[in-house]
C-alpha positions in Angstrom: -20.6 71.6 -35.1 -17.0 72.7 -35.5 -14.6 70.0 -36.5 -11.6 69.6 -34.2 -8.3 69.5 -36.0 -6.7 66.1 -36.1 -3.6 65.6 -33.9 -0.7 64.4 -36.0 1.2 61.5 -34.4 4.6 60.7 -35.7 5.2 57.3 -37.3 7.9 56.5 -34.7 5.4 57.0 -31.8 2.9 54.8 -33.6 5.4 52.0 -33.9 6.3 52.3 -30.2 2.6 52.1 -29.3 2.1 49.0 -31.5 5.2 47.3 -30.1 4.1 48.0 -26.4 0.7 46.6 -27.2 2.2 43.4 -28.7 4.5 43.0 -25.7 1.6 43.4 -23.3 -0.5 40.9 -25.2 2.4 38.4 -25.3 3.0 38.9 -21.6 -0.6 38.1 -20.8 -0.4 35.0 -23.0 2.8 33.8 -21.2 1.2 34.5 -17.8 -1.9 32.4 -18.7 0.3 29.6 -20.1 2.4 29.6 -17.0 -0.6 29.4 -14.7 -1.8 26.4 -16.7 1.5 24.7 -16.4 1.6 25.4 -12.6 -1.9 23.8 -12.2 -0.8 20.8 -14.2 2.4 20.4 -12.2 0.4 20.5 -9.0 -2.0 17.9 -10.3 0.8 15.7 -11.7 2.7 16.0 -8.4 -0.2 14.8 -6.3 -0.8 12.0 -8.8 2.8 10.9 -8.9 2.9 11.0 -5.1 -0.2 8.8 -4.9 1.4 6.4 -7.4 4.6 6.2 -5.4 2.7 5.5 -2.1 0.7 2.7 -3.8 3.9 1.3 -5.3 5.7 1.4 -1.9 2.7 -0.4 -0.3 2.7 -3.1 -2.9 6.4 -3.7 -2.5 6.0 -3.8 1.3 3.3 -6.3 0.9 5.5 -8.4 -1.4 8.3 -8.3 1.1 6.0 -9.4 3.9 4.7 -12.2 1.6 8.3 -13.4 1.1 9.1 -13.4 4.8 5.9 -15.5 5.4 6.8 -17.8 2.6 10.3 -18.4 3.9 8.9 -19.3 7.3 6.1 -21.6 6.0 6.8 -24.9 4.2 6.1 -25.1 0.5 2.6 -26.1 -0.5 3.8 -28.2 -3.4 6.2 -31.1 -3.5 8.8 -32.2 -6.0 7.0 -34.5 -8.5 9.0 -37.6 -9.2 7.0 -38.6 -12.3 7.4 -35.1 -14.0 10.7 -33.4 -14.5 10.3 -31.0 -17.4 8.4 -27.8 -16.4 7.2 -24.7 -18.2 6.8 -21.3 -16.5 4.7 -18.5 -17.8 4.8 -14.9 -16.4 1.2 -13.6 -16.0 1.6 -10.4 -14.1 3.6 -7.1 -14.7 6.2 -5.4 -12.5 3.8 -3.5 -10.1 4.7 -4.4 -6.5 7.7 -6.5 -7.4 10.4 -6.3 -4.8 14.1 -6.5 -5.7 14.5 -10.2 -4.9 11.5 -11.2 -6.9 12.6 -9.0 -9.8 16.1 -10.6 -9.8 14.6 -14.1 -10.0 12.3 -13.2 -12.8 15.3 -11.8 -14.7 17.4 -14.9 -14.0 14.6 -17.0 -15.5 14.4 -14.6 -18.5 10.7 -13.8 -17.6 11.1 -10.1 -18.2 7.6 -9.5 -19.7 4.0 -10.8 -19.4 3.1 -13.9 -21.5 6.8 -15.0 -21.8 7.5 -18.7 -21.1 10.6 -20.8 -20.5 11.4 -24.5 -20.1 13.0 -25.4 -16.8 14.1 -28.6 -15.0 11.8 -29.0 -12.0 13.9 -29.8 -8.9 14.0 -28.7 -5.3 16.1 -25.6 -6.1 13.7 -24.5 -8.8 10.7 -25.0 -6.5 12.4 -22.7 -3.9 12.6 -20.0 -6.6 9.0 -20.6 -7.6 7.9 -20.1 -4.0 9.4 -16.5 -4.2 7.8 -15.5 -7.6 4.6 -17.6 -7.3 2.1 -14.7 -7.5 3.6 -13.5 -10.8 3.8 -16.8 -12.7 2.0 -20.0 -13.5 3.7 -23.3 -14.3 3.1 -26.9 -14.9 4.4 -30.1 -16.6 3.9 -30.1 -20.4 3.4 -33.4 -22.3 5.3 -34.4 -25.5 2.6 -33.0 -27.8 2.7 -29.6 -26.1 6.5 -29.4 -26.1 6.5 -30.3 -29.8 4.0 -27.6 -30.7 5.9 -25.0 -28.7 9.2 -25.9 -30.4 7.7 -26.1 -33.9 5.3 -23.1 -33.7 7.0 -20.7 -31.3 10.6 -22.0 -31.1 13.6 -19.8 -31.9 17.3 -20.3 -31.3 19.8 -17.8 -29.8 23.0 -16.7 -31.5 25.0 -13.5 -31.0 22.2 -12.0 -28.8 19.6 -12.4 -31.6 16.9 -15.0 -32.3 16.9 -17.2 -35.4 14.1 -19.6 -36.6 14.7 -23.3 -36.0 13.8 -24.2 -39.6 17.4 -25.0 -40.6 19.0 -28.1 -39.1 22.4 -26.7 -40.2 21.9 -23.9 -37.7 21.2 -26.3 -34.9 24.1 -28.5 -35.8 26.4 -25.4 -35.8 25.4 -24.4 -32.3 24.8 -27.8 -30.6 26.5 -30.3 -32.9 29.4 -30.9 -30.4 26.8 -32.2 -27.9 25.4 -34.7 -30.5 22.4 -32.6 -31.3 22.2 -32.1 -35.1 18.5 -31.7 -35.9 15.2 -30.4 -34.4 14.1 -33.9 -33.2 17.4 -34.4 -31.4 16.8 -31.0 -29.6 13.2 -32.0 -28.8 14.3 -35.3 -27.3 17.1 -33.8 -25.2 14.7 -31.2 -23.9 11.7 -33.5 -23.1 13.8 -36.2 -21.5 16.0 -33.8 -19.5 19.1 -35.2 -21.2 22.7 -34.6 -20.1 22.9 -31.4 -22.2 19.5 -30.0 -21.1 21.0 -26.7 -19.8 22.8 -26.2 -23.1 19.6 -26.7 -25.0 17.6 -24.5 -22.6 20.1 -21.6 -22.9 20.2 -22.0 -26.7 16.4 -21.6 -27.0 15.0 -18.1 -27.1 12.3 -17.3 -24.5 8.8 -18.2 -25.9 6.6 -15.2 -26.7 3.0 -16.4 -26.3 -0.4 -14.9 -27.0 -2.8 -14.0 -24.1 -5.3 -16.8 -23.5 -8.2 -16.8 -26.0 -10.8 -16.2 -23.2 -8.5 -14.1 -21.1 -7.2 -14.7 -17.6 -9.7 -15.7 -14.8 -8.2 -13.8 -11.8 -4.5 -13.2 -11.5 -4.7 -12.4 -7.8 -5.8 -15.9 -6.9 -4.0 -19.3 -7.0 -5.1 -21.8 -9.7 -6.2 -24.2 -7.0 -8.5 -21.4 -5.6 -10.1 -20.7 -9.0 -7.5 -18.1 -10.1 -4.5 -18.1 -12.4 -1.1 -18.1 -10.6 0.7 -21.1 -9.2 1.0 -24.8 -10.1 -1.3 -26.1 -12.7 0.4 -29.6 -12.9 -0.6 -31.2 -16.2 -3.4 -28.7 -16.8 -0.7 -26.4 -18.1 -1.2 -28.2 -21.4 -4.8 -26.8 -21.7 -3.5 -23.3 -21.1 -0.6 -23.5 -23.5 -2.9 -24.7 -26.3 -4.9 -21.4 -25.9 -1.7 -19.4 -26.0 0.4 -20.9 -28.8 
């Protein structure tokens, strides 16, 4: 068999062929990558739309709940024998309307498992009626208040939190109100003294652990076997699981 003479190809032409092949391969890779991105965007778009619809429905339900709550009388009365209250946020921000969110921010309850001391009066009960499905509250006894202050208590200064281990720090911030040590602070807080608001503003919000055995059912009232709402003195049992 007669061998055919080899065709000589210039080096320049070989380089051009190689470059075109690389460009073609790169274009194919880019096209595949772009198709994947488009599919992901479509899926993400549908998912985000579904999330938005669910969020709007939850907010609408919360608005309806507020309208109903404003028309109906409160299911809890102002307790004359208990004045100091403690509120814990138990649910996140899903379905929170603007009014509920503002009240939670006002009470410094910006995250789950955050707690604050409040004076329980008619005005506070009106606020609790609005945020009821997102919080639980009750009336802590002296032992629970002491444990909260000693184990989880921090003071506020310059927008930062500081431990309450130094009485000099307490005297520096509250000395002009006659509060010079931790026991003075505790007494002023528990008895709702004349400088209760100063003490409550001085204290940093309490960051608690989730309950040891978990929550029962956040979508039901405590009186119905759930978690949210008024626990009265049974808040002490819950706080001992969270401190």
